[in-house]
ZATIFI-72645 format. One line per 5 residues: number of its first residue (from 1); their letters; for each residue x, y, z of N, C-alpha, C. Coordinates in pm, 1 decimal. Atoms other than C-alpha are relative to their C-alpha. Example, Ala and Ser with C-alpha at 12.3 -4.5 7.8 and 13.67 -1.06 7.14 Angstrom:
2
1) AS) 89.0:-119.0:0.0:1230.0:-450.0:780.0:90.0:120.0:0.0 ~ -82.0:-119.0:-6.0:1367.0:-106.0:714.0:-77.0:109.0:73.0;
This chain:
70
1) MADIT) -55.9:74.7:-111.0:1426.9:3174.0:-325.8:-37.5:70.9:129.9 ~ 38.4:-54.8:-129.6:1304.7:3224.0:30.0:124.1:42.8:78.2 ~ -108.5:-44.9:-87.8:1519.9:3414.4:278.1:-9.8:-79.9:129.1 ~ 9.4:96.1:-109.8:1581.9:3138.2:529.7:48.7:59.0:131.9 ~ -62.3:-47.5:-124.2:1806.0:3314.0:783.3:-22.9:147.6:28.3;
6) GRDRQ) 7.8:-145.1:-13.3:1725.3:3678.7:727.2:129.1:67.8:-44.0 ~ -129.0:-51.6:45.5:2087.0:3717.8:612.5:51.4:-77.3:-120.3 ~ -42.0:88.0:110.0:2091.8:3485.5:312.1:87.7:71.5:-101.9 ~ -77.3:-74.6:100.1:2218.0:3751.0:71.0:142.6:25.0:48.8 ~ -132.5:-27.6:-55.2:2507.6:3848.7:299.1:83.8:-127.7:8.9;
11) ILIKA) -71.4:127.7:-10.7:2601.0:3483.4:357.4:46.7:-46.4:-137.5 ~ -37.2:41.3:135.4:2598.7:3407.0:-15.6:111.4:87.7:-56.4 ~ -106.4:-90.4:44.5:2811.1:3714.7:-89.8:133.1:-41.1:62.5 ~ -123.2:38.9:-68.4:3066.0:3610.5:171.1:49.8:-135.7:-50.0 ~ -39.5:132.8:49.1:3065.3:3247.8:50.9:64.9:9.5:-137.6;
16) LAYAI) -60.1:-18.4:132.4:3133.9:3356.8:-306.6:137.8:63.8:11.5 ~ -129.3:-67.1:-16.6:3414.1:3588.1:-193.4:105.7:-97.2:52.3 ~ -94.0:101.0:-50.6:3576.6:3305.0:5.2:36.6:-100.5:-108.1 ~ -27.4:97.3:106.6:3542.6:3061.9:-286.1:93.9:59.1:-104.3 ~ -84.0:-65.9:100.5:3696.0:3310.5:-530.9:143.4:13.4:51.3;
21) ASIES) -134.6:-16.8:-56.7:3989.7:3390.1:-300.1:71.7:-134.3:11.4 ~ -60.7:133.1:-12.6:4050.2:3019.1:-238.6:44.7:-53.7:-134.8 ~ -35.6:46.8:134.5:4046.0:2931.4:-608.4:120.9:76.9:-52.1 ~ -110.0:-82.1:51.0:4276.4:3222.7:-692.6:131.8:-27.7:72.2 ~ -123.1:29.6:-73.4:4525.1:3108.3:-427.4:64.5:-131.4:-44.7;
26) LPPLR) -54.0:126.7:50.1:4572.5:2772.4:-601.4:101.2:24.6:-111.1 ~ -88.8:-11.3:116.5:4851.9:2712.5:-852.7:-84.8:11.0:-127.4 ~ 80.2:-24.3:120.9:4731.6:2824.0:-1198.9:-58.2:-125.6:-64.8 ~ 51.1:121.1:64.8:4696.2:2469.6:-1332.0:-113.7:-65.8:77.9 ~ 106.1:59.0:-82.2:4461.1:2379.0:-1045.9:-120.1:92.1:16.0;
31) QEAND) 110.8:-94.4:-11.8:4242.3:2688.0:-1064.9:-111.6:-37.4:-97.4 ~ 116.6:23.8:84.8:3893.7:2638.1:-1200.9:-42.7:135.3:-56.8 ~ 12.8:-135.7:53.3:3901.8:2947.6:-1420.3:-142.8:34.7:-39.9 ~ 137.1:-30.0:43.7:3553.3:2923.4:-1571.4:-93.9:16.6:118.3 ~ 83.8:-12.0:-119.3:3386.6:2862.2:-1236.5:30.2:129.7:73.9;
36) CADMK) -40.3:-120.8:-70.8:3585.2:3144.0:-1078.4:-52.5:125.1:-71.0 ~ 50.0:-114.6:76.6:3492.6:3386.4:-1356.6:-150.8:15.9:18.2 ~ 145.2:-6.5:-20.3:3124.1:3297.8:-1320.6:-33.5:45.5:141.5 ~ 21.5:-42.9:-138.5:3144.5:3337.3:-941.7:22.0:149.9:14.3 ~ -27.3:-144.0:-5.7:3296.5:3683.4:-988.4:-115.7:79.5:-59.0;
41) RILEE) 113.5:-69.3:62.0:3012.7:3785.1:-1220.7:-121.1:-0.1:92.5 ~ 112.8:9.6:-92.7:2751.5:3661.0:-973.6:22.3:92.4:119.5 ~ -31.7:-83.9:-115.5:2926.6:3834.0:-682.3:-16.5:147.6:-33.6 ~ 12.5:-140.3:40.5:2949.1:4163.7:-870.0:-146.2:41.4:-11.0 ~ 143.0:-30.3:11.8:2576.1:4149.4:-947.8:-66.9:6.0:136.7;
46) MVGSD) 62.4:4.0:-132.3:2483.2:4059.8:-590.5:39.2:119.4:85.4 ~ -49.5:-109.3:-84.2:2698.3:4330.1:-431.1:-51.8:134.0:-50.0 ~ 57.1:-120.5:58.1:2604.5:4610.5:-665.9:86.8:124.4:2.3 ~ -84.7:-119.7:-1.9:2868.6:4869.2:-567.2:146.5:-40.5:9.1 ~ -143.8:27.8:-1.2:3242.8:4879.6:-620.8:58.2:10.0:140.8;
51) QELAR) -51.1:-16.6:-135.9:3301.9:5001.6:-263.9:-31.4:-122.6:85.7 ~ 38.3:117.3:-78.8:3109.9:4711.9:-109.8:76.2:-123.6:-46.1 ~ -77.0:112.3:53.4:3282.3:4462.2:-339.2:143.4:4.4:52.9 ~ -136.5:-15.9:-51.3:3622.6:4600.0:-234.7:5.9:-31.5:148.9 ~ 3.6:25.6:-144.2:3524.4:4585.7:133.8:-10.2:-149.5:29.1;
56) VTASV) 19.0:144.1:-21.4:3404.2:4224.5:116.1:125.9:-76.5:-39.3 ~ -119.6:68.1:49.3:3705.9:4113.1:-86.5:117.4:19.9:95.5 ~ -110.6:-28.5:-92.3:3953.9:4283.6:147.4:-18.7:-73.8:132.3 ~ 28.3:69.0:-125.4:3784.8:4137.0:454.4:31.5:-149.0:-10.1 ~ -25.3:142.8:20.9:3800.6:3783.2:314.4:149.3:-26.2:-14.0;
61) RRHLF) -144.0:20.3:19.0:4163.3:3819.1:205.5:76.3:15.7:131.9 ~ -65.2:-16.3:-131.3:4264.9:3949.4:551.1:-22.6:-123.6:87.2 ~ 31.5:117.4:-80.9:4093.1:3650.4:709.6:73.0:-124.4:-49.1 ~ -64.9:118.8:56.4:4233.2:3386.0:472.9:151.9:10.0:-2.3 ~ -143.8:-18.8:20.6:4579.0:3535.2:425.6:52.0:114.2:87.9;
66) PELPS) -40.4:-109.9:-89.1:4669.1:3741.6:735.9:146.4:39.4:-15.0 ~ -142.9:-30.0:16.2:5038.7:3722.1:647.9:26.8:96.3:-115.1 ~ -18.4:-89.9:114.5:4986.9:3926.2:329.8:-32.0:143.4:40.1 ~ 33.9:-140.2:-29.1:4989.8:4306.7:338.9:-139.1:32.0:-53.7 ~ 136.1:-33.7:44.4:4642.4:4456.3:312.8:-6.0:125.4:-81.2;
């Protein structure tokens, strides 16, 4: 896949993190568990390090859910 913006990887990582956080915030019966699990696997492979994964996840959660403690 061509790098269209020069930041495609970063955009895809952030998009996956937002999708995962959004799905996980739904009531359990509405969560798409298989899709979410696959998204997590893809995100983990794309990010590559536990520290970066934690940073991206925390950033997205702070943005989506500012009322929650970080």
